[in-house]
LUMTORVEX-442477 format. One record per residue (C-alpha): chain; x, y, z; residue in three letters. Coordinates in steps of 0.05 Angstrom, whole numbers, plus 5000, padded with zeros to 4 digits. Layout:
REM LUMTORVEX-442477
<r 'A' <X Y Z> 'ALA'>,
...
This chain:
REM LUMTORVEX-442477
<r 'A' <3577 2246 2219> 'UNK'>,
<r 'A' <3503 2231 2215> 'UNK'>,
<r 'A' <3444 2274 2193> 'UNK'>,
<r 'A' <3374 2273 2222> 'UNK'>,
<r 'A' <3313 2274 2177> 'UNK'>,
<r 'A' <3303 2347 2197> 'UNK'>,
<r 'A' <3374 2363 2174> 'UNK'>,
<r 'A' <3361 2331 2106> 'UNK'>,
<r 'A' <3294 2366 2097> 'UNK'>,
<r 'A' <3325 2433 2115> 'UNK'>,
<r 'A' <3381 2425 2064> 'UNK'>,
<r 'A' <3335 2401 2008> 'UNK'>,
<r 'A' <3285 2457 2021> 'UNK'>,
<r 'A' <3342 2508 2020> 'UNK'>,
<r 'A' <3368 2481 1953> 'UNK'>,
<r 'A' <3298 2482 1922> 'UNK'>,
<r 'A' <3288 2554 1942> 'UNK'>,
<r 'A' <3357 2573 1916> 'UNK'>,
<r 'A' <3338 2544 1848> 'UNK'>,
<r 'A' <3274 2583 1849> 'UNK'>,
<r 'A' <3308 2649 1865> 'UNK'>,
<r 'A' <3372 2636 1825> 'UNK'>,
<r 'A' <3359 2587 1768> 'UNK'>,
<r 'A' <3429 2601 1741> 'UNK'>,
<r 'A' <3456 2560 1800> 'UNK'>,
<r 'A' <3424 2495 1772> 'UNK'>,
<r 'A' <3491 2468 1747> 'UNK'>,
<r 'A' <3528 2490 1809> 'UNK'>,
<r 'A' <3487 2461 1866> 'UNK'>,
<r 'A' <3513 2392 1885> 'UNK'>,
<r 'A' <3459 2337 1882> 'UNK'>,
<r 'A' <3445 2307 1951> 'UNK'>,
<r 'A' <3456 2232 1961> 'UNK'>,
<r 'A' <3418 2204 2021> 'UNK'>,
<r 'A' <3449 2142 2051> 'UNK'>,
<r 'A' <3414 2100 2103> 'UNK'>,
<r 'A' <3388 2032 2123> 'UNK'>,
<r 'A' <3323 2006 2094> 'UNK'>,
<r 'A' <3262 2034 2128> 'UNK'>,
<r 'A' <3292 2099 2155> 'UNK'>,
<r 'A' <3248 2141 2108> 'UNK'>,
<r 'A' <3296 2167 2055> 'UNK'>,
<r 'A' <3246 2172 1998> 'UNK'>,
<r 'A' <3192 2196 2046> 'UNK'>,
<r 'A' <3236 2255 2067> 'UNK'>,
<r 'A' <3245 2277 1994> 'UNK'>,
<r 'A' <3171 2268 1978> 'UNK'>,
<r 'A' <3151 2310 2039> 'UNK'>,
<r 'A' <3198 2366 2019> 'UNK'>,
<r 'A' <3166 2368 1949> 'UNK'>,
<r 'A' <3096 2367 1978> 'UNK'>,
<r 'A' <3114 2420 2029> 'UNK'>,
<r 'A' <3141 2466 1975> 'UNK'>,
<r 'A' <3084 2451 1928> 'UNK'>,
<r 'A' <3129 2427 1871> 'UNK'>,
<r 'A' <3131 2365 1827> 'UNK'>,
<r 'A' <3161 2299 1847> 'UNK'>,
<r 'A' <3187 2243 1802> 'UNK'>,
<r 'A' <3213 2179 1833> 'UNK'>,
<r 'A' <3259 2139 1788> 'UNK'>,
<r 'A' <3275 2068 1814> 'UNK'>,
<r 'A' <3337 2052 1774> 'UNK'>,
<r 'A' <3339 1980 1797> 'UNK'>,
<r 'A' <3273 1969 1759> 'UNK'>,
<r 'A' <3296 2003 1695> 'UNK'>,
<r 'A' <3338 1988 1634> 'UNK'>,
<r 'A' <3391 2036 1606> 'UNK'>,
<r 'A' <3345 2051 1547> 'UNK'>,
<r 'A' <3293 2079 1595> 'UNK'>,
<r 'A' <3341 2136 1611> 'UNK'>,
<r 'A' <3378 2146 1546> 'UNK'>,
<r 'A' <3318 2138 1502> 'UNK'>,
<r 'A' <3299 2091 1446> 'UNK'>,
<r 'A' <3342 2095 1383> 'UNK'>,
<r 'A' <3301 2110 1321> 'UNK'>,
<r 'A' <3338 2106 1254> 'UNK'>,
<r 'A' <3327 2162 1203> 'UNK'>,
<r 'A' <3343 2128 1138> 'UNK'>,
<r 'A' <3336 2192 1096> 'UNK'>,
<r 'A' <3390 2228 1136> 'UNK'>,
<r 'A' <3429 2166 1152> 'UNK'>,
<r 'A' <3429 2180 1227> 'UNK'>,
<r 'A' <3398 2154 1291> 'UNK'>,
<r 'A' <3352 2199 1333> 'UNK'>,
<r 'A' <3333 2184 1405> 'UNK'>,
<r 'A' <3261 2179 1428> 'UNK'>,
<r 'A' <3261 2201 1501> 'UNK'>,
<r 'A' <3213 2178 1555> 'UNK'>,
<r 'A' <3154 2223 1568> 'UNK'>,
<r 'A' <3165 2224 1644> 'UNK'>,
<r 'A' <3221 2275 1641> 'UNK'>,
<r 'A' <3195 2346 1657> 'UNK'>,
<r 'A' <3191 2390 1595> 'UNK'>,
<r 'A' <3163 2457 1619> 'UNK'>,
<r 'A' <3223 2504 1627> 'UNK'>,
<r 'A' <3186 2541 1683> 'UNK'>,
<r 'A' <3167 2479 1722> 'UNK'>,
<r 'A' <3197 2462 1791> 'UNK'>,
<r 'A' <3206 2397 1827> 'UNK'>,
<r 'A' <3251 2342 1854> 'UNK'>,
<r 'A' <3277 2285 1811> 'UNK'>,
<r 'A' <3295 2228 1858> 'UNK'>,
<r 'A' <3339 2170 1835> 'UNK'>,
<r 'A' <3317 2121 1889> 'UNK'>,
<r 'A' <3354 2056 1904> 'UNK'>,
<r 'A' <3413 2083 1864> 'UNK'>,
<r 'A' <3461 2035 1898> 'UNK'>,
<r 'A' <3418 1975 1880> 'UNK'>,
<r 'A' <3427 1989 1806> 'UNK'>,
<r 'A' <3483 1955 1768> 'UNK'>,
<r 'A' <3539 1994 1737> 'UNK'>,
<r 'A' <3506 1998 1668> 'UNK'>,
<r 'A' <3446 2035 1698> 'UNK'>,
<r 'A' <3490 2080 1741> 'UNK'>,
<r 'A' <3529 2099 1679> 'UNK'>,
<r 'A' <3464 2113 1641> 'UNK'>,
<r 'A' <3444 2160 1698> 'UNK'>,
<r 'A' <3511 2197 1700> 'UNK'>,
<r 'A' <3495 2248 1647> 'UNK'>,
<r 'A' <3429 2269 1677> 'UNK'>,
<r 'A' <3458 2271 1748> 'UNK'>,
<r 'A' <3524 2304 1731> 'UNK'>,
<r 'A' <3505 2350 1672> 'UNK'>,
<r 'A' <3428 2355 1679> 'UNK'>,
<r 'A' <3420 2333 1606> 'UNK'>,
<r 'A' <3411 2274 1560> 'UNK'>,
<r 'A' <3455 2285 1499> 'UNK'>,
<r 'A' <3434 2344 1457> 'UNK'>,
<r 'A' <3360 2327 1459> 'UNK'>,
<r 'A' <3340 2342 1531> 'UNK'>,
<r 'A' <3359 2388 1587> 'UNK'>,
<r 'A' <3329 2385 1657> 'UNK'>,
<r 'A' <3292 2451 1672> 'UNK'>,
<r 'A' <3332 2494 1722> 'UNK'>,
<r 'A' <3277 2491 1774> 'UNK'>,
<r 'A' <3286 2416 1784> 'UNK'>,
<r 'A' <3331 2390 1840> 'UNK'>,
<r 'A' <3367 2323 1830> 'UNK'>,
<r 'A' <3369 2278 1892> 'UNK'>,
<r 'A' <3390 2205 1900> 'UNK'>,
<r 'A' <3381 2154 1955> 'UNK'>,
<r 'A' <3409 2086 1970> 'UNK'>,
<r 'A' <3433 2034 2021> 'UNK'>,
<r 'A' <3503 2024 2045> 'UNK'>,
<r 'A' <3538 1956 2039> 'UNK'>,
<r 'A' <3539 1953 2115> 'UNK'>,
<r 'A' <3462 1956 2116> 'UNK'>,
<r 'A' <3457 1884 2094> 'UNK'>,
<r 'A' <3417 1905 2033> 'UNK'>,
<r 'A' <3431 1901 1958> 'UNK'>,
<r 'A' <3484 1954 1946> 'UNK'>,
<r 'A' <3533 1964 1889> 'UNK'>,
<r 'A' <3596 2006 1895> 'UNK'>,
<r 'A' <3598 2077 1867> 'UNK'>,
<r 'A' <3649 2100 1817> 'UNK'>,
<r 'A' <3693 2156 1843> 'UNK'>,
<r 'A' <3667 2202 1788> 'UNK'>,
<r 'A' <3595 2194 1809> 'UNK'>,
<r 'A' <3610 2196 1883> 'UNK'>,
<r 'A' <3650 2260 1877> 'UNK'>,
<r 'A' <3591 2297 1846> 'UNK'>,
<r 'A' <3544 2287 1905> 'UNK'>,
<r 'A' <3537 2319 1973> 'UNK'>,
<r 'A' <3531 2256 2016> 'UNK'>,
<r 'A' <3486 2253 2078> 'UNK'>,
<r 'A' <3486 2192 2123> 'UNK'>,
<r 'A' <3417 2188 2155> 'UNK'>,
<r 'A' <3406 2161 2225> 'UNK'>,
<r 'A' <3336 2143 2251> 'UNK'>,
<r 'A' <3311 2197 2298> 'UNK'>,
<r 'A' <3254 2177 2345> 'UNK'>,
<r 'A' <3234 2248 2364> 'UNK'>,
<r 'A' <3226 2268 2291> 'UNK'>,
<r 'A' <3188 2204 2276> 'UNK'>,
<r 'A' <3141 2215 2335> 'UNK'>,
<r 'A' <3125 2285 2310> 'UNK'>,
<r 'A' <3111 2257 2241> 'UNK'>,
<r 'A' <3070 2199 2269> 'UNK'>,
<r 'A' <3029 2246 2313> 'UNK'>,
<r 'A' <3014 2290 2253> 'UNK'>,
<r 'A' <2993 2229 2212> 'UNK'>,
<r 'A' <2947 2207 2268> 'UNK'>,
<r 'A' <2982 2139 2277> 'UNK'>,
<r 'A' <2958 2094 2333> 'UNK'>,
<r 'A' <2978 2124 2401> 'UNK'>,
<r 'A' <2998 2056 2429> 'UNK'>,
<r 'A' <3057 2052 2381> 'UNK'>,
<r 'A' <3080 2123 2398> 'UNK'>,
<r 'A' <3074 2109 2472> 'UNK'>,
<r 'A' <3112 2043 2468> 'UNK'>,
<r 'A' <3170 2072 2429> 'UNK'>,
<r 'A' <3177 2129 2479> 'UNK'>,
<r 'A' <3178 2079 2535> 'UNK'>,
<r 'A' <3226 2032 2498> 'UNK'>,
<r 'A' <3266 2074 2448> 'UNK'>,
<r 'A' <3315 2016 2441> 'UNK'>,
<r 'A' <3261 1981 2400> 'UNK'>,
<r 'A' <3253 2037 2349> 'UNK'>,
<r 'A' <3308 2012 2302> 'UNK'>,
<r 'A' <3348 1948 2308> 'UNK'>,
<r 'A' <3386 1910 2254> 'UNK'>,
<r 'A' <3425 1865 2301> 'UNK'>,
<r 'A' <3380 1805 2294> 'UNK'>,
<r 'A' <3354 1767 2234> 'UNK'>,
<r 'A' <3335 1817 2181> 'UNK'>,
<r 'A' <3310 1766 2130> 'UNK'>,
<r 'A' <3242 1773 2161> 'UNK'>,
<r 'A' <3208 1829 2201> 'UNK'>,
<r 'A' <3252 1876 2242> 'UNK'>,
<r 'A' <3241 1943 2277> 'UNK'>,
<r 'A' <3248 2005 2234> 'UNK'>,
<r 'A' <3211 2071 2227> 'UNK'>,
<r 'A' <3174 2042 2167> 'UNK'>,
<r 'A' <3154 1976 2200> 'UNK'>,
<r 'A' <3129 2012 2263> 'UNK'>,
<r 'A' <3086 2057 2220> 'UNK'>,
<r 'A' <3056 1995 2189> 'UNK'>,
<r 'A' <3043 1966 2257> 'UNK'>,
<r 'A' <3005 2029 2275> 'UNK'>,
<r 'A' <2964 2025 2211> 'UNK'>,
<r 'A' <2949 1951 2223> 'UNK'>,
<r 'A' <2922 1968 2293> 'UNK'>,
<r 'A' <2878 2023 2265> 'UNK'>,
<r 'A' <2850 1986 2205> 'UNK'>,
<r 'A' <2853 1915 2232> 'UNK'>,
<r 'A' <2818 1926 2298> 'UNK'>,
<r 'A' <2765 1873 2280> 'UNK'>,
<r 'A' <2817 1819 2272> 'UNK'>,
<r 'A' <2824 1765 2326> 'UNK'>,
<r 'A' <2879 1779 2377> 'UNK'>,
<r 'A' <2922 1721 2353> 'UNK'>,
<r 'A' <2920 1748 2281> 'UNK'>,
<r 'A' <2939 1818 2305> 'UNK'>,
<r 'A' <2996 1788 2344> 'UNK'>,
<r 'A' <3020 1750 2282> 'UNK'>,
<r 'A' <3018 1815 2243> 'UNK'>,
<r 'A' <3059 1853 2294> 'UNK'>,
<r 'A' <3111 1798 2298> 'UNK'>,
<r 'A' <3113 1794 2222> 'UNK'>,
<r 'A' <3128 1868 2217> 'UNK'>,
<r 'A' <3177 1881 2273> 'UNK'>,
<r 'A' <3202 1812 2293> 'UNK'>,
<r 'A' <3192 1768 2353> 'UNK'>,
<r 'A' <3231 1807 2405> 'UNK'>,
<r 'A' <3203 1877 2394> 'UNK'>,
<r 'A' <3135 1849 2377> 'UNK'>,
<r 'A' <3129 1810 2442> 'UNK'>,
<r 'A' <3149 1871 2483> 'UNK'>,
<r 'A' <3099 1915 2446> 'UNK'>,
<r 'A' <3042 1867 2455> 'UNK'>,
<r 'A' <3057 1861 2530> 'UNK'>,
<r 'A' <3059 1937 2535> 'UNK'>,
<r 'A' <2993 1942 2499> 'UNK'>,
<r 'A' <2959 1895 2548> 'UNK'>,
<r 'A' <2975 1944 2604> 'UNK'>,
<r 'A' <2956 2004 2561> 'UNK'>,
<r 'A' <2886 1976 2550> 'UNK'>,
<r 'A' <2875 1980 2625> 'UNK'>,
<r 'A' <2879 2056 2626> 'UNK'>,
<r 'A' <2826 2101 2656> 'UNK'>,
<r 'A' <2771 2126 2610> 'UNK'>,
<r 'A' <2807 2185 2576> 'UNK'>,
<r 'A' <2748 2208 2532> 'UNK'>,
<r 'A' <2704 2211 2595> 'UNK'>,
<r 'A' <2757 2251 2631> 'UNK'>,
<r 'A' <2762 2302 2574> 'UNK'>,
<r 'A' <2686 2307 2573> 'UNK'>,
<r 'A' <2684 2321 2648> 'UNK'>,
<r 'A' <2644 2257 2659> 'UNK'>,
<r 'A' <2697 2221 2700> 'UNK'>,
<r 'A' <2746 2241 2755> 'UNK'>,
<r 'A' <2819 2252 2737> 'UNK'>,
<r 'A' <2859 2188 2751> 'UNK'>,
<r 'A' <2933 2184 2734> 'UNK'>,
<r 'A' <2964 2115 2726> 'UNK'>,
<r 'A' <3020 2096 2773> 'UNK'>,
<r 'A' <3061 2051 2727> 'UNK'>,
<r 'A' <3112 2086 2681> 'UNK'>,
<r 'A' <3092 2046 2619> 'UNK'>,
<r 'A' <3018 2063 2631> 'UNK'>,
<r 'A' <3036 2136 2639> 'UNK'>,
<r 'A' <3068 2137 2570> 'UNK'>,
<r 'A' <3006 2104 2542> 'UNK'>,
<r 'A' <2962 2152 2580> 'UNK'>,
<r 'A' <2998 2214 2553> 'UNK'>,
<r 'A' <2996 2189 2482> 'UNK'>,
<r 'A' <2923 2172 2488> 'UNK'>,
<r 'A' <2906 2239 2519> 'UNK'>,
<r 'A' <2938 2279 2463> 'UNK'>,
<r 'A' <2908 2232 2410> 'UNK'>,
<r 'A' <2838 2237 2439> 'UNK'>,
<r 'A' <2839 2313 2451> 'UNK'>,
<r 'A' <2824 2333 2380> 'UNK'>,
<r 'A' <2778 2275 2362> 'UNK'>,
<r 'A' <2709 2301 2348> 'UNK'>,
<r 'A' <2733 2373 2355> 'UNK'>,
<r 'A' <2736 2423 2298> 'UNK'>,
<r 'A' <2806 2452 2304> 'UNK'>,
<r 'A' <2789 2505 2252> 'UNK'>,
<r 'A' <2739 2538 2299> 'UNK'>,
<r 'A' <2775 2531 2365> 'UNK'>,
<r 'A' <2741 2589 2401> 'UNK'>,
<r 'A' <2675 2552 2410> 'UNK'>,
<r 'A' <2652 2543 2482> 'UNK'>,
<r 'A' <2654 2467 2475> 'UNK'>,
<r 'A' <2726 2467 2449> 'UNK'>,
<r 'A' <2749 2517 2501> 'UNK'>,
<r 'A' <2719 2474 2557> 'UNK'>,
<r 'A' <2753 2412 2528> 'UNK'>,
<r 'A' <2820 2446 2526> 'UNK'>,
<r 'A' <2810 2468 2597> 'UNK'>,
<r 'A' <2799 2396 2618> 'UNK'>,
<r 'A' <2863 2377 2580> 'UNK'>,
<r 'A' <2903 2427 2620> 'UNK'>,
<r 'A' <2870 2404 2685> 'UNK'>,
<r 'A' <2889 2332 2671> 'UNK'>,
<r 'A' <2960 2346 2649> 'UNK'>,
<r 'A' <2972 2390 2710> 'UNK'>,
<r 'A' <2964 2327 2752> 'UNK'>,
<r 'A' <3024 2297 2715> 'UNK'>,
<r 'A' <3097 2308 2729> 'UNK'>,
<r 'A' <3130 2361 2685> 'UNK'>,
<r 'A' <3163 2311 2638> 'UNK'>,
<r 'A' <3098 2274 2623> 'UNK'>,
<r 'A' <3057 2338 2620> 'UNK'>,
<r 'A' <3107 2365 2569> 'UNK'>,
<r 'A' <3100 2303 2526> 'UNK'>,
<r 'A' <3024 2312 2527> 'UNK'>,
<r 'A' <3027 2385 2505> 'UNK'>,
<r 'A' <3080 2374 2452> 'UNK'>,
<r 'A' <3037 2319 2421> 'UNK'>,
<r 'A' <2973 2360 2427> 'UNK'>,
<r 'A' <3005 2417 2388> 'UNK'>,
<r 'A' <3021 2373 2329> 'UNK'>,
<r 'A' <2972 2373 2271> 'UNK'>,
<r 'A' <2969 2335 2205> 'UNK'>,
<r 'A' <2998 2394 2168> 'UNK'>,
<r 'A' <3031 2461 2182> 'UNK'>,
<r 'A' <2965 2500 2182> 'UNK'>,
<r 'A' <2933 2453 2232> 'UNK'>,
<r 'A' <2995 2454 2276> 'UNK'>,
<r 'A' <2992 2530 2278> 'UNK'>,
<r 'A' <2918 2531 2294> 'UNK'>,
<r 'A' <2926 2481 2350> 'UNK'>,
<r 'A' <2987 2517 2377> 'UNK'>,
<r 'A' <2949 2583 2379> 'UNK'>,
<r 'A' <2888 2551 2411> 'UNK'>,
<r 'A' <2927 2517 2466> 'UNK'>,
<r 'A' <2977 2572 2482> 'UNK'>,
<r 'A' <2924 2627 2483> 'UNK'>,
<r 'A' <2877 2587 2528> 'UNK'>,
<r 'A' <2867 2620 2596> 'UNK'>,
<r 'A' <2889 2556 2632> 'UNK'>,
<r 'A' <2956 2554 2597> 'UNK'>,
<r 'A' <2983 2608 2644> 'UNK'>,
<r 'A' <2975 2565 2706> 'UNK'>,
<r 'A' <3000 2504 2668> 'UNK'>,
<r 'A' <3064 2541 2646> 'UNK'>,
<r 'A' <3077 2565 2717> 'UNK'>,
<r 'A' <3078 2492 2739> 'UNK'>,
<r 'A' <3112 2459 2679> 'UNK'>,
<r 'A' <3138 2515 2635> 'UNK'>,
<r 'A' <3212 2507 2651> 'UNK'>,
<r 'A' <3215 2434 2627> 'UNK'>,
<r 'A' <3171 2451 2568> 'UNK'>,
<r 'A' <3216 2508 2546> 'UNK'>,
<r 'A' <3278 2463 2552> 'UNK'>,
<r 'A' <3247 2412 2505> 'UNK'>,
<r 'A' <3232 2466 2454> 'UNK'>,
<r 'A' <3301 2496 2459> 'UNK'>,
<r 'A' <3329 2428 2442> 'UNK'>,
<r 'A' <3281 2421 2383> 'UNK'>,
<r 'A' <3299 2490 2356> 'UNK'>,
<r 'A' <3372 2470 2359> 'UNK'>,
<r 'A' <3357 2406 2321> 'UNK'>,
<r 'A' <3323 2441 2264> 'UNK'>,
<r 'A' <3374 2497 2259> 'UNK'>,
<r 'A' <3364 2571 2253> 'UNK'>,
<r 'A' <3321 2572 2190> 'UNK'>,
<r 'A' <3268 2622 2211> 'UNK'>,
<r 'A' <3223 2601 2153> 'UNK'>,
<r 'A' <3218 2529 2175> 'UNK'>,
<r 'A' <3151 2507 2205> 'UNK'>,
<r 'A' <3188 2477 2265> 'UNK'>,
<r 'A' <3223 2543 2280> 'UNK'>,
<r 'A' <3159 2583 2273> 'UNK'>,
<r 'A' <3122 2534 2318> 'UNK'>,
<r 'A' <3177 2535 2370> 'UNK'>,
<r 'A' <3180 2611 2368> 'UNK'>,
<r 'A' <3105 2616 2379> 'UNK'>,
<r 'A' <3109 2570 2439> 'UNK'>,
<r 'A' <3168 2609 2468> 'UNK'>,
<r 'A' <3129 2674 2459> 'UNK'>,
<r 'A' <3070 2641 2495> 'UNK'>,
<r 'A' <3113 2620 2553> 'UNK'>,
<r 'A' <3144 2689 2560> 'UNK'>,
<r 'A' <3076 2723 2552> 'UNK'>,
């Protein structure tokens, strides 16, 4: 059974909140072990949970440590005839502090390092000198031996202490994240058009191959390397995701660059023209959502200029079929953080033109959000649930 990134975030957030409300459960909650191939975003999931909850985050890469880094440095006390242990300063000391302690790449560490980590993972302490504050959640992450990565076997004692989650790459979750991060729309559009290229370990993995991490880097290279010659950009893409996926993406991008002028359409300075080709429609939708909020203050969305721009967005997307129009609106709702997502959601769903849009495309839109709500579970406090509920209320209103 596989878990999505949303599943993992929901569980970790739940455990953090349990520790906050019931610190006495610190020794009872099972640490979570995230398993997955390189590049699926294991450590990013944990970091985002910590940032979302506003708590501390410490990333321990065991493969880069020595046992003494965990156990401490022995310091002889000749007067008492004993040895004391000088612990590293990175361990949290404040008993009221909260956070996540991540043992990343745990499976890449040899047995001596795993044994050194046992006490902190299993008992939340290091000898009699240190105890992990109850507000800190212990999490680990690593690769499986089938992932063709460096991976040591676990002892049964350590394995039995964890709650194990096997992560599978999820394109829909990644697209929402990528849209919120403002990643290049060409990458988002291509992966929607060719989801088979999102993650693939079947070829040679000694060099570049497609993964959520490598596609994010492709998007960043397009944004920050736009001045590079085309042949250098092509080399970068191939170097990140491999020859097969890279060639397909570059061919897709050639067609995407022949799109109508989306900024002029949104400004009302050009007629609405919808591409005929399916690949160009994916690129058009990604570009439309990406361009919508550029140069617009989404904090003050009730200005006349913003309202007019949103009206043009609805007019353009009404010319699309329901599935593409839904993609546009879903992307347009996504902001870089929860607050921005809520502002954009309110601005779009309260716009006067949304009523006519929902009469035309609302059924397909609602089906997509019902699926998303099912994917994130029934946690009413999650941003995804609140966003979906707001959109459902807008449709029904």
